[in-house]
A tleap script that builds the chain and sets N, CA, C and O, in Angstrom:
source leaprc.protein.ff14SB
mol = sequence {
  NMET ASN LEU MET HIE GLU GLU LEU ALA ARG
  ALA LYS SER LEU GLU ARG LEU GLU ARG ALA
  HIE HIE GLU ARG ARG SER VAL GLU LEU LEU
  ARG ALA LYS ARG LEU THR ARG ARG ALA GLU
  ARG ALA ALA LEU GLN ALA ARG LEU HIE LEU
  ALA ARG MET CILE
}
set mol.1.N position { 9.064 15.650 111.680 }
set mol.1.CA position { 8.506 16.679 110.817 }
set mol.1.C position { 8.667 16.295 109.345 }
set mol.1.O position { 7.735 16.431 108.552 }
set mol.2.N position { 9.855 15.818 108.996 }
set mol.2.CA position { 10.117 15.432 107.615 }
set mol.2.C position { 9.224 14.269 107.201 }
set mol.2.O position { 8.751 14.221 106.066 }
set mol.3.N position { 8.996 13.343 108.109 }
set mol.3.CA position { 8.148 12.187 107.817 }
set mol.3.C position { 6.723 12.635 107.504 }
set mol.3.O position { 6.076 12.079 106.617 }
set mol.4.N position { 6.234 13.640 108.232 }
set mol.4.CA position { 4.890 14.162 107.970 }
set mol.4.C position { 4.801 14.735 106.558 }
set mol.4.O position { 3.807 14.527 105.862 }
set mol.5.N position { 5.844 15.460 106.135 }
set mol.5.CA position { 5.854 16.046 104.793 }
set mol.5.C position { 5.870 14.943 103.727 }
set mol.5.O position { 5.198 15.055 102.702 }
set mol.6.N position { 6.628 13.896 103.973 }
set mol.6.CA position { 6.684 12.783 103.021 }
set mol.6.C position { 5.327 12.088 102.921 }
set mol.6.O position { 4.875 11.747 101.828 }
set mol.7.N position { 4.686 11.884 104.061 }
set mol.7.CA position { 3.379 11.230 104.056 }
set mol.7.C position { 2.341 12.086 103.347 }
set mol.7.O position { 1.508 11.573 102.601 }
set mol.8.N position { 2.396 13.396 103.582 }
set mol.8.CA position { 1.468 14.308 102.911 }
set mol.8.C position { 1.713 14.302 101.402 }
set mol.8.O position { 0.762 14.268 100.622 }
set mol.9.N position { 2.971 14.334 100.991 }
set mol.9.CA position { 3.302 14.302 99.566 }
set mol.9.C position { 2.834 12.985 98.941 }
set mol.9.O position { 2.307 12.973 97.829 }
set mol.10.N position { 3.027 11.888 99.655 }
set mol.10.CA position { 2.603 10.578 99.163 }
set mol.10.C position { 1.070 10.526 99.021 }
set mol.10.O position { 0.547 10.006 98.035 }
set mol.11.N position { 0.371 11.068 100.010 }
set mol.11.CA position { -1.092 11.080 99.973 }
set mol.11.C position { -1.599 11.925 98.807 }
set mol.11.O position { -2.544 11.535 98.121 }
set mol.12.N position { -0.971 13.081 98.581 }
set mol.12.CA position { -1.385 13.941 97.464 }
set mol.12.C position { -1.107 13.259 96.134 }
set mol.12.O position { -1.913 13.345 95.207 }
set mol.13.N position { 0.022 12.588 96.039 }
set mol.13.CA position { 0.371 11.882 94.815 }
set mol.13.C position { -0.625 10.767 94.540 }
set mol.13.O position { -1.072 10.595 93.406 }
set mol.14.N position { -0.971 10.015 95.564 }
set mol.14.CA position { -1.943 8.938 95.422 }
set mol.14.C position { -3.305 9.492 94.996 }
set mol.14.O position { -3.983 8.905 94.153 }
set mol.15.N position { -3.695 10.616 95.577 }
set mol.15.CA position { -4.967 11.242 95.222 }
set mol.15.C position { -4.974 11.655 93.749 }
set mol.15.O position { -5.968 11.457 93.050 }
set mol.16.N position { -3.856 12.231 93.279 }
set mol.16.CA position { -3.773 12.624 91.865 }
set mol.16.C position { -3.852 11.408 90.945 }
set mol.16.O position { -4.514 11.447 89.908 }
set mol.17.N position { -3.174 10.331 91.331 }
set mol.17.CA position { -3.224 9.110 90.531 }
set mol.17.C position { -4.637 8.547 90.470 }
set mol.17.O position { -5.098 8.130 89.407 }
set mol.18.N position { -5.314 8.535 91.590 }
set mol.18.CA position { -6.690 8.024 91.630 }
set mol.18.C position { -7.617 8.892 90.789 }
set mol.18.O position { -8.480 8.378 90.077 }
set mol.19.N position { -7.441 10.198 90.869 }
set mol.19.CA position { -8.275 11.108 90.082 }
set mol.19.C position { -8.022 10.896 88.583 }
set mol.19.O position { -8.966 10.863 87.793 }
set mol.20.N position { -6.762 10.753 88.197 }
set mol.20.CA position { -6.429 10.528 86.791 }
set mol.20.C position { -7.019 9.208 86.309 }
set mol.20.O position { -7.534 9.122 85.194 }
set mol.21.N position { -6.944 8.191 87.143 }
set mol.21.CA position { -7.508 6.887 86.777 }
set mol.21.C position { -9.020 7.004 86.583 }
set mol.21.O position { -9.572 6.460 85.626 }
set mol.22.N position { -9.677 7.705 87.483 }
set mol.22.CA position { -11.130 7.892 87.395 }
set mol.22.C position { -11.500 8.644 86.117 }
set mol.22.O position { -12.467 8.288 85.442 }
set mol.23.N position { -10.734 9.681 85.786 }
set mol.23.CA position { -11.015 10.460 84.574 }
set mol.23.C position { -10.813 9.611 83.326 }
set mol.23.O position { -11.609 9.680 82.388 }
set mol.24.N position { -9.740 8.803 83.313 }
set mol.24.CA position { -9.507 7.922 82.163 }
set mol.24.C position { -10.647 6.924 82.013 }
set mol.24.O position { -11.109 6.654 80.904 }
set mol.25.N position { -11.095 6.379 83.142 }
set mol.25.CA position { -12.200 5.408 83.117 }
set mol.25.C position { -13.476 6.068 82.580 }
set mol.25.O position { -14.221 5.460 81.811 }
set mol.26.N position { -13.716 7.309 82.991 }
set mol.26.CA position { -14.896 8.036 82.503 }
set mol.26.C position { -14.828 8.234 80.996 }
set mol.26.O position { -15.826 8.061 80.295 }
set mol.27.N position { -13.659 8.595 80.503 }
set mol.27.CA position { -13.482 8.802 79.060 }
set mol.27.C position { -13.706 7.491 78.317 }
set mol.27.O position { -14.345 7.469 77.265 }
set mol.28.N position { -13.176 6.390 78.869 }
set mol.28.CA position { -13.357 5.079 78.233 }
set mol.28.C position { -14.838 4.687 78.189 }
set mol.28.O position { -15.310 4.152 77.186 }
set mol.29.N position { -15.560 4.953 79.265 }
set mol.29.CA position { -16.985 4.619 79.287 }
set mol.29.C position { -17.766 5.452 78.273 }
set mol.29.O position { -18.652 4.933 77.594 }
set mol.30.N position { -17.445 6.727 78.170 }
set mol.30.CA position { -18.122 7.576 77.183 }
set mol.30.C position { -17.842 7.093 75.771 }
set mol.30.O position { -18.741 7.058 74.931 }
set mol.31.N position { -16.596 6.720 75.509 }
set mol.31.CA position { -16.233 6.211 74.185 }
set mol.31.C position { -16.999 4.918 73.878 }
set mol.31.O position { -17.492 4.732 72.766 }
set mol.32.N position { -17.093 4.038 74.862 }
set mol.32.CA position { -17.819 2.783 74.672 }
set mol.32.C position { -19.300 3.048 74.394 }
set mol.32.O position { -19.899 2.390 73.544 }
set mol.33.N position { -19.886 4.000 75.101 }
set mol.33.CA position { -21.294 4.332 74.863 }
set mol.33.C position { -21.503 4.881 73.460 }
set mol.33.O position { -22.477 4.540 72.789 }
set mol.34.N position { -20.569 5.746 73.014 }
set mol.34.CA position { -20.668 6.294 71.659 }
set mol.34.C position { -20.575 5.185 70.619 }
set mol.34.O position { -21.353 5.151 69.666 }
set mol.35.N position { -19.614 4.273 70.807 }
set mol.35.CA position { -19.450 3.174 69.857 }
set mol.35.C position { -20.672 2.270 69.843 }
set mol.35.O position { -21.071 1.776 68.788 }
set mol.36.N position { -21.267 2.052 71.013 }
set mol.36.CA position { -22.469 1.223 71.093 }
set mol.36.C position { -23.607 1.879 70.323 }
set mol.36.O position { -24.302 1.216 69.553 }
set mol.37.N position { -23.798 3.179 70.528 }
set mol.37.CA position { -24.862 3.885 69.798 }
set mol.37.C position { -24.621 3.834 68.295 }
set mol.37.O position { -25.551 3.647 67.511 }
set mol.38.N position { -23.359 4.002 67.906 }
set mol.38.CA position { -23.035 3.956 66.477 }
set mol.38.C position { -23.330 2.570 65.902 }
set mol.38.O position { -23.870 2.460 64.801 }
set mol.39.N position { -22.983 1.518 66.635 }
set mol.39.CA position { -23.246 0.153 66.174 }
set mol.39.C position { -24.750 -0.112 66.100 }
set mol.39.O position { -25.226 -0.758 65.167 }
set mol.40.N position { -25.489 0.389 67.084 }
set mol.40.CA position { -26.949 0.207 67.057 }
set mol.40.C position { -27.570 0.910 65.865 }
set mol.40.O position { -28.469 0.369 65.221 }
set mol.41.N position { -27.094 2.118 65.564 }
set mol.41.CA position { -27.602 2.845 64.386 }
set mol.41.C position { -27.276 2.083 63.098 }
set mol.41.O position { -28.120 1.971 62.209 }
set mol.42.N position { -26.061 1.565 63.004 }
set mol.42.CA position { -25.661 0.816 61.812 }
set mol.42.C position { -26.515 -0.439 61.657 }
set mol.42.O position { -26.922 -0.779 60.546 }
set mol.43.N position { -26.788 -1.129 62.763 }
set mol.43.CA position { -27.627 -2.338 62.713 }
set mol.43.C position { -29.041 -1.977 62.267 }
set mol.43.O position { -29.643 -2.696 61.470 }
set mol.44.N position { -29.568 -0.879 62.771 }
set mol.44.CA position { -30.911 -0.442 62.370 }
set mol.44.C position { -30.943 -0.110 60.884 }
set mol.44.O position { -31.874 -0.493 60.175 }
set mol.45.N position { -29.929 0.599 60.419 }
set mol.45.CA position { -29.864 0.935 58.992 }
set mol.45.C position { -29.798 -0.333 58.145 }
set mol.45.O position { -30.435 -0.413 57.094 }
set mol.46.N position { -29.038 -1.312 58.594 }
set mol.46.CA position { -28.931 -2.570 57.848 }
set mol.46.C position { -30.279 -3.286 57.812 }
set mol.46.O position { -30.675 -3.815 56.773 }
set mol.47.N position { -30.981 -3.304 58.942 }
set mol.47.CA position { -32.312 -3.946 58.968 }
set mol.47.C position { -33.287 -3.209 58.043 }
set mol.47.O position { -34.055 -3.845 57.321 }
set mol.48.N position { -33.262 -1.899 58.062 }
set mol.48.CA position { -34.146 -1.123 57.186 }
set mol.48.C position { -33.828 -1.391 55.715 }
set mol.48.O position { -34.725 -1.544 54.886 }
set mol.49.N position { -32.540 -1.444 55.417 }
set mol.49.CA position { -32.111 -1.702 54.046 }
set mol.49.C position { -32.593 -3.081 53.596 }
set mol.49.O position { -33.091 -3.230 52.481 }
set mol.50.N position { -32.448 -4.088 54.461 }
set mol.50.CA position { -32.914 -5.432 54.131 }
set mol.50.C position { -34.420 -5.462 53.950 }
set mol.50.O position { -34.925 -6.120 53.041 }
set mol.51.N position { -35.136 -4.759 54.804 }
set mol.51.CA position { -36.603 -4.735 54.723 }
set mol.51.C position { -37.054 -4.119 53.388 }
set mol.51.O position { -38.042 -4.560 52.800 }
set mol.52.N position { -36.329 -3.107 52.919 }
set mol.52.CA position { -36.697 -2.475 51.644 }
set mol.52.C position { -36.425 -3.408 50.470 }
set mol.52.O position { -37.119 -3.355 49.454 }
set mol.53.N position { -35.420 -4.258 50.612 }
set mol.53.CA position { -35.052 -5.165 49.508 }
set mol.53.C position { -36.043 -6.323 49.361 }
set mol.53.O position { -36.189 -6.897 48.282 }
set mol.54.N position { -36.705 -6.647 50.444 }
set mol.54.CA position { -37.616 -7.811 50.413 }
set mol.54.C position { -38.916 -7.470 49.718 }
set mol.54.O position { -39.795 -8.323 49.601 }
savepdb mol mol.pdb
quit
């Protein structure tokens, strides 16, 4: 009986760890997408600025 409780606790703990890892990964991907969009906007602004100078 005690072994079953330990296995259940271990399984729940593993599930929480996996969920936390997935959430962290999602946050990292969103941050990367935001940074990519920001870099693309900055590159576009730089190209426009150069085009106006020519």
